TORZADO-696204 format. One line per field, with one value per residue (C-alpha): residue number from 1; residue in three letters; x, y, z. Coordinates in Angstrom, 2 decimals. Layout:
TORZADO-696204
seq	(NUM	...)
type	(ALA	...)
x	(X	...)
y	(Y	...)
z	(Z	...)
end
This chain:
TORZADO-696204
seq	(1	2	3	4	5	6	7	8	9	10	11	12	13	14	15	16	17	18	19	20	21	22	23	24	25	26	27	28	29	30	31	32	33	34	35	36	37	38	39	40	41	42	43	44	45	46	47	48	49	50	51	52	53	54	55	56	57	58	59	60	61	62	63	64	65	66	67	68	69	70	71	72	73	74	75	76	77	78	79	80	81	82	83	84	85	86	87	88	89	90	91	92	93	94	95	96	97	98	99	100	101	102	103	104	105	106	107	108	109	110	111	112	113	114	115	116	117	118	119	120	121	122	123	124	125	126	127	128	129	130	131	132	133	134	135	136	137	138	139	140	141	142	143	144	145	146	147	148	149	150	151	152	153	154	155	156	157	158	159	160	161	162	163	164	165	166	167	168	169	170	171	172	173	174	175	176	177	178	179	180	181	182	183	184	185	186	187	188	189	190	191	192	193	194	195	196	197	198	199	200	201	202	203	204	205	206	207	208	209	210	211	212	213	214	215	216	217	218	219	220	221	222	223	224	225	226	227	228	229	230	231	232	233	234	235	236	237	238	239	240	241	242	243	244	245	246	247	248	249	250	251	252	253	254	255	256	257	258	259	260	261	262	263	264	265	266	267	268	269	270	271	272	273	274	275	276	277	278	279	280	281	282	283	284	285	286	287	288	289	290	291	292	293	294	295	296	297	298	299	300	301	302	303	304	305	306	307	308	309	310	311	312	313	314	315	316	317	318	319	320	321	322	323	324	325	326	327	328	329	330	331	332	333	334	335	336	337	338	339	340	341	342	343	344	345	346	347	348	349	350	351	352	353	354	355	356	357	358	359	360	361	362	363	364	365	366	367	368	369	370	371	372	373	374	375	376	377	378	379	380	381	382	383	384	385	386)
type	(UNK	UNK	UNK	UNK	UNK	UNK	UNK	UNK	UNK	UNK	UNK	UNK	UNK	UNK	UNK	UNK	UNK	UNK	UNK	UNK	UNK	UNK	UNK	UNK	UNK	UNK	UNK	UNK	UNK	UNK	UNK	UNK	UNK	UNK	UNK	UNK	UNK	UNK	UNK	UNK	UNK	UNK	UNK	UNK	UNK	UNK	UNK	UNK	UNK	UNK	UNK	UNK	UNK	UNK	UNK	UNK	UNK	UNK	UNK	UNK	UNK	UNK	UNK	UNK	UNK	UNK	UNK	UNK	UNK	UNK	UNK	UNK	UNK	UNK	UNK	UNK	UNK	UNK	UNK	UNK	UNK	UNK	UNK	UNK	UNK	UNK	UNK	UNK	UNK	UNK	UNK	UNK	UNK	UNK	UNK	UNK	UNK	UNK	UNK	UNK	UNK	UNK	UNK	UNK	UNK	UNK	UNK	UNK	UNK	UNK	UNK	UNK	UNK	UNK	UNK	UNK	UNK	UNK	UNK	UNK	UNK	UNK	UNK	UNK	UNK	UNK	UNK	UNK	UNK	UNK	UNK	UNK	UNK	UNK	UNK	UNK	UNK	UNK	UNK	UNK	UNK	UNK	UNK	UNK	UNK	UNK	UNK	UNK	UNK	UNK	UNK	UNK	UNK	UNK	UNK	UNK	UNK	UNK	UNK	UNK	UNK	UNK	UNK	UNK	UNK	UNK	UNK	UNK	UNK	UNK	UNK	UNK	UNK	UNK	UNK	UNK	UNK	UNK	UNK	UNK	UNK	UNK	UNK	UNK	UNK	UNK	UNK	UNK	UNK	UNK	UNK	UNK	UNK	UNK	UNK	UNK	UNK	UNK	UNK	UNK	UNK	UNK	UNK	UNK	UNK	UNK	UNK	UNK	UNK	UNK	UNK	UNK	UNK	UNK	UNK	UNK	UNK	UNK	UNK	UNK	UNK	UNK	UNK	UNK	UNK	UNK	UNK	UNK	UNK	UNK	UNK	UNK	UNK	UNK	UNK	UNK	UNK	UNK	UNK	UNK	UNK	UNK	UNK	UNK	UNK	UNK	UNK	UNK	UNK	UNK	UNK	UNK	UNK	UNK	UNK	UNK	UNK	UNK	UNK	UNK	UNK	UNK	UNK	UNK	UNK	UNK	UNK	UNK	UNK	UNK	UNK	UNK	UNK	UNK	UNK	UNK	UNK	UNK	UNK	UNK	UNK	UNK	UNK	UNK	UNK	UNK	UNK	UNK	UNK	UNK	UNK	UNK	UNK	UNK	UNK	UNK	UNK	UNK	UNK	UNK	UNK	UNK	UNK	UNK	UNK	UNK	UNK	UNK	UNK	UNK	UNK	UNK	UNK	UNK	UNK	UNK	UNK	UNK	UNK	UNK	UNK	UNK	UNK	UNK	UNK	UNK	UNK	UNK	UNK	UNK	UNK	UNK	UNK	UNK	UNK	UNK	UNK	UNK	UNK	UNK	UNK	UNK	UNK	UNK	UNK	UNK	UNK	UNK	UNK	UNK	UNK	UNK	UNK	UNK	UNK	UNK	UNK	UNK	UNK	UNK	UNK	UNK	UNK	UNK	UNK	UNK	UNK	UNK	UNK	UNK	UNK	UNK	UNK	UNK	UNK	UNK	UNK	UNK	UNK	UNK	UNK	UNK	UNK	UNK	UNK	UNK)
x	(14.54	15.84	16.38	13.95	15.48	14.97	13.06	10.46	10.27	9.64	7.06	5.23	5.26	4.14	1.00	0.36	0.33	-1.63	-4.28	-4.27	-4.20	-4.54	-7.62	-9.08	-9.09	-8.38	-10.58	-13.70	-13.51	-13.91	-16.83	-18.85	-20.61	-21.57	-22.89	-25.05	-26.30	-26.97	-29.17	-27.13	-26.64	-27.57	-24.53	-24.50	-24.39	-21.63	-19.55	-20.19	-18.92	-15.78	-15.19	-15.95	-12.87	-10.59	-12.07	-10.97	-7.61	-7.04	-8.25	-6.00	-2.97	-3.45	-3.87	-1.62	1.51	-0.45	-2.05	1.15	2.31	-0.71	-0.85	2.59	3.23	2.35	-1.30	-2.07	-0.96	-3.01	-6.08	-5.60	-5.14	-7.98	-10.47	-9.16	-9.97	-13.37	-14.45	-13.88	-16.19	-18.62	-18.79	-20.04	-23.38	-26.11	-27.17	-27.42	-25.67	-25.03	-23.55	-21.25	-20.49	-19.38	-17.00	-15.54	-14.75	-13.15	-11.06	-9.94	-8.69	-7.02	-5.70	-3.85	-2.60	-1.26	0.81	1.97	2.92	3.69	5.91	8.49	8.06	9.78	12.29	13.38	14.61	16.88	20.50	20.99	22.54	19.19	16.61	16.41	15.76	13.30	11.44	10.91	9.21	7.12	5.50	4.90	1.60	0.41	1.22	-0.39	-3.57	-3.77	-3.12	-5.88	-8.31	-7.93	-7.81	-8.91	-11.59	-13.61	-13.39	-14.68	-17.46	-18.93	-20.01	-21.56	-20.51	-20.81	-18.70	-15.93	-15.68	-15.76	-12.91	-10.91	-11.53	-10.27	-7.07	-6.84	-7.20	-4.43	-2.05	-2.84	-2.40	1.01	2.20	1.27	2.35	5.55	6.76	4.76	3.65	7.43	8.97	12.21	12.38	14.09	17.76	18.48	20.79	24.08	24.75	27.11	24.27	22.45	24.52	22.13	21.38	22.66	20.91	19.02	15.24	14.99	15.78	13.04	10.47	11.38	10.97	7.52	6.39	7.52	5.42	2.44	2.45	2.95	-0.56	-1.94	-0.04	-1.38	-5.13	-6.24	-4.74	-6.15	-9.59	-10.33	-7.95	-10.33	-13.25	-11.04	-9.96	-13.50	-15.73	-13.77	-11.48	-14.37	-12.25	-14.80	-14.76	-12.90	-10.04	-10.09	-10.03	-7.17	-4.99	-5.87	-4.34	-1.25	-1.27	-1.62	1.38	3.58	2.33	3.72	7.15	7.29	8.76	11.29	12.48	12.47	14.58	17.17	17.29	17.80	20.69	22.55	21.81	20.83	17.31	17.12	18.55	16.36	13.29	14.08	14.59	11.42	9.43	10.89	9.83	6.43	5.98	6.73	4.49	1.43	1.97	1.92	-1.98	-1.89	0.49	-0.81	-3.62	-2.03	-1.67	1.90	1.55	-1.30	0.39	3.46	1.66	-0.26	2.79	5.06	2.49	1.44	5.12	5.74	2.66	4.21	7.72	7.54	6.09	8.90	11.55	9.82	9.84	13.36	14.42	12.85	14.30	17.77	17.08	16.00	16.86	14.76	12.92	11.52	10.83	7.13	6.40	8.02	6.37	3.06	3.49	4.41	1.48	-1.14	0.28	-0.23	-3.73	-4.79	-3.49	-5.05	-8.44	-8.48	-7.25	-9.82	-12.66	-11.22	-10.50	-13.99	-15.47	-12.99	-14.11	-17.81	-16.79	-14.50	-16.03	-12.73	-10.21	-7.08	-6.67	-6.48	-3.46	-1.65	-2.53	-1.17	1.94	2.51	2.24	4.73	7.12	7.10	7.61	10.64	12.07	11.44	13.24	16.05	16.55	16.63	19.49	21.41	21.17	23.14)
y	(40.11	37.54	33.90	31.28	27.88	24.78	23.11	25.93	26.07	22.27	22.39	25.17	23.19	20.21	22.16	23.03	19.22	18.44	20.91	20.52	16.78	15.25	17.17	18.58	15.13	12.12	13.23	13.02	9.46	7.68	10.16	8.87	6.20	8.56	11.06	8.47	6.97	10.42	11.01	13.97	12.60	9.36	7.13	8.39	12.09	11.33	9.72	12.59	14.98	12.96	13.13	16.72	17.46	15.69	17.89	20.78	19.50	19.42	22.92	24.12	22.38	23.88	27.42	27.74	28.95	31.47	32.79	33.51	35.34	37.69	38.02	36.67	33.77	35.18	36.37	33.17	31.10	33.30	32.93	29.16	28.69	30.67	29.04	25.56	26.08	27.77	24.59	22.43	24.77	24.90	21.00	20.93	22.32	20.19	22.61	20.42	19.20	22.39	23.76	20.86	20.70	24.11	23.74	20.42	21.98	25.00	22.98	20.72	23.80	25.45	22.14	21.75	25.35	24.84	21.82	23.51	26.82	25.88	22.96	24.81	27.87	25.92	23.73	26.68	28.63	25.86	25.13	21.78	20.06	20.61	19.55	15.95	16.89	19.72	17.47	14.85	17.39	19.02	15.66	14.34	16.22	13.65	10.89	12.49	12.89	9.41	8.08	10.36	9.12	5.53	6.28	9.54	10.60	7.33	7.78	11.35	10.25	8.52	11.82	13.07	14.31	17.97	17.46	15.73	18.59	21.22	19.47	19.23	22.86	23.92	21.95	23.48	26.95	26.36	24.96	27.53	30.38	29.10	28.53	31.98	34.17	32.20	31.30	31.92	35.50	36.36	34.43	36.05	36.75	34.30	34.70	34.08	30.98	30.34	27.03	26.00	25.96	23.25	20.19	19.05	22.61	21.63	18.30	18.20	18.70	14.99	14.10	16.54	14.89	11.45	12.43	13.99	11.01	8.65	10.81	10.84	7.03	6.65	8.31	5.31	2.89	3.89	4.34	0.64	0.83	4.15	3.65	-0.06	-1.59	-1.83	-3.08	-5.50	-7.20	-6.75	-7.97	-9.61	-11.63	-12.18	-10.94	-8.38	-4.55	-4.76	-6.73	-4.42	-1.31	-2.85	-3.19	0.51	1.47	-0.40	1.57	4.70	3.59	3.17	6.66	8.14	6.67	7.45	10.93	10.17	7.09	9.01	11.80	9.25	7.67	10.96	11.92	8.69	7.97	11.44	12.23	10.54	7.19	7.17	7.75	4.95	2.56	3.78	3.04	-0.35	-1.47	0.08	-1.96	-5.12	-3.93	-3.14	-6.73	-8.48	-8.94	-10.45	-13.07	-13.90	-13.07	-14.34	-11.83	-11.49	-10.44	-8.03	-6.47	-5.83	-4.44	-2.14	-0.95	-0.57	1.28	3.30	4.39	5.05	7.17	10.16	8.78	9.04	12.55	13.60	12.15	13.49	16.99	16.83	15.57	18.31	20.85	19.67	19.86	23.49	26.83	27.87	30.52	27.74	25.10	26.23	26.14	22.74	21.29	22.59	20.68	17.59	17.93	18.51	15.42	13.47	14.81	14.09	10.70	10.04	11.23	9.21	6.04	6.43	6.63	4.05	1.48	2.12	1.12	-1.63	-3.19	-2.95	-4.98	-7.55	-8.03	-8.20	-5.87	-8.21	-7.40	-3.60	-4.25	-5.90	-2.99	-0.63	-2.66	-2.52	1.35	1.48	-0.75	1.78	4.55	2.78	2.62	6.26	7.08	4.76	6.37	9.74	8.51	7.54	11.10	12.25)
z	(-12.54	-10.14	-11.38	-10.37	-9.29	-11.40	-8.53	-8.47	-12.22	-12.33	-9.60	-11.30	-14.65	-12.55	-11.56	-15.16	-16.12	-12.88	-13.69	-17.46	-17.76	-14.30	-12.98	-16.21	-18.05	-15.74	-12.89	-15.03	-16.08	-12.63	-12.07	-15.05	-13.08	-10.31	-12.67	-14.33	-11.01	-9.55	-12.64	-13.81	-17.20	-19.19	-19.99	-23.56	-22.63	-19.96	-22.80	-25.04	-22.35	-22.19	-25.89	-26.10	-23.62	-26.08	-28.94	-26.60	-26.01	-29.95	-30.27	-27.48	-28.66	-32.18	-31.00	-27.80	-29.62	-31.68	-28.50	-26.87	-29.95	-29.62	-25.81	-24.59	-22.25	-18.74	-19.71	-21.54	-18.45	-16.14	-18.16	-18.57	-14.91	-14.01	-16.64	-15.78	-11.93	-12.81	-14.78	-11.66	-9.59	-12.58	-12.86	-9.16	-10.58	-11.96	-14.62	-17.60	-20.57	-22.37	-19.10	-18.59	-22.23	-22.36	-19.42	-20.50	-23.76	-22.18	-19.69	-22.64	-24.46	-21.44	-20.39	-23.66	-23.45	-20.02	-21.35	-24.45	-22.82	-19.16	-19.96	-22.20	-20.01	-17.28	-19.37	-21.38	-18.41	-16.86	-18.14	-20.14	-17.16	-15.16	-17.73	-16.76	-13.06	-14.08	-16.54	-13.90	-11.55	-14.61	-15.53	-12.04	-12.35	-14.97	-12.69	-9.73	-11.81	-12.93	-9.31	-7.99	-10.77	-9.38	-5.63	-4.28	-6.91	-6.50	-2.74	-2.93	-5.11	-2.35	-0.92	-4.04	-7.43	-6.32	-3.31	-5.48	-7.98	-5.21	-3.33	-6.72	-7.30	-3.90	-4.41	-7.95	-6.50	-4.01	-6.54	-9.18	-6.81	-5.67	-9.12	-10.36	-7.34	-6.68	-10.17	-13.34	-12.66	-12.27	-15.26	-16.39	-20.07	-22.29	-23.14	-26.77	-26.94	-28.73	-30.65	-27.76	-25.00	-26.81	-27.73	-30.31	-31.86	-35.24	-35.86	-39.01	-39.20	-39.87	-36.17	-35.01	-37.32	-36.17	-32.51	-33.20	-35.25	-32.33	-29.86	-32.32	-32.52	-28.76	-28.47	-30.28	-28.23	-24.89	-25.75	-24.96	-21.50	-20.64	-22.16	-21.95	-19.46	-16.43	-18.54	-20.30	-17.13	-15.26	-18.06	-20.94	-18.47	-15.95	-13.04	-11.90	-11.18	-7.97	-9.66	-12.65	-10.42	-8.52	-11.66	-12.29	-8.97	-9.98	-13.19	-11.11	-8.96	-11.98	-13.23	-10.06	-10.62	-14.28	-14.42	-11.69	-13.57	-17.01	-15.44	-13.90	-17.42	-19.15	-16.68	-17.41	-21.10	-22.43	-23.61	-27.10	-26.18	-22.92	-25.09	-27.42	-24.61	-22.93	-26.09	-26.64	-23.17	-23.57	-26.80	-24.67	-21.79	-24.09	-25.91	-22.59	-22.46	-25.91	-24.84	-21.37	-19.06	-15.93	-12.92	-13.40	-17.09	-16.23	-13.33	-15.14	-18.01	-15.74	-13.86	-16.88	-19.04	-16.27	-15.63	-19.30	-20.05	-18.24	-18.62	-22.46	-22.28	-20.08	-22.28	-25.40	-24.10	-22.82	-26.22	-28.09	-25.68	-26.51	-30.28	-30.59	-28.98	-25.94	-28.02	-30.28	-27.74	-27.14	-30.80	-31.36	-28.24	-29.45	-32.82	-30.96	-28.62	-31.59	-33.26	-30.19	-29.72	-33.17	-33.20	-29.69	-30.93	-34.15	-32.23	-29.38	-31.87	-34.30	-31.51	-29.94	-33.31	-33.60	-30.39	-31.48	-34.59	-33.20	-29.60	-28.07	-26.68	-27.13	-30.99	-29.97	-27.66	-30.60	-32.84	-30.13	-29.62	-33.51	-33.24	-30.41	-32.26	-35.10	-32.64	-31.15	-34.63	-35.20	-31.79	-32.49	-35.89	-34.18	-32.06	-35.09	-36.41	-33.43)
end
């Protein structure tokens, strides 16, 4: 079977992250007001449908690797691409909460599987020297999804909820078709590695655990920005919805840059030091709203956190791919994704409860910064294990 270029592998992996996270998760959030205004759901039902997607993501992260052991990588990717795209078409139909709940749960499961299976399918088939470049392409999908959630999706919502989902479904169909027929359906089998092919192959298990712990703590650190940022600026700071949405666009611009910046850092510093640096910068960026509510602090926080949401994912995946042989990358990436999903879900519900008790978002940013500081220490310790 002919070899597939690193660029094509990276772009196919990018389709997996764009569909699995960008469209299956982030596209729903800006549509919540439109769903409520159109009378499709109450505000409580719309929030529940968002939460059930996170539950699906947990299930998918926990079962993805075992699914590939039963059916192999290519059938799992084919099914997940098809179900994720089908969910976009299904959400264009106003057929009630149970219908929507089923499809939001389904695309949460398949979205996680696309990330757990699709990312290592790309990275494990490129040489070590091409991993930074390929990683930047793979995780551009997350940045595109975040950017679209703040710009294109709200614009499409003006034409109606059904039209918006149909447009997303058509885009998803085109992308999934290209990814499958051009790359994923023709994946070559993995060649078993030797110790020399992975410079970090002999690192102790402790380094692996430190990186996974850092990634799990990162999930707690980015929750306030991804859930509460617009509302914090619009209502708590009294800046209004238009200003809050403007800062979210800045967040999206940062997210677009994140994988490229992460890839450049990894190429210059190597993955583990780049991850430690990124988490340290993210700690400072999340802490900025606690220290100042001026436009410069809010703008920098928006851009840097936006950049480092996909940036840290890129660097974590790349780091793990250097710590283990190609045939183990999917399993280890699945562990990391599961830890991230669990922490994210607990933090999201815990911080929502915390906001109800405290009546302010600012303490939540301080808690998130503390979690990121601990993540940074774990990443630094992993570097020292080199």
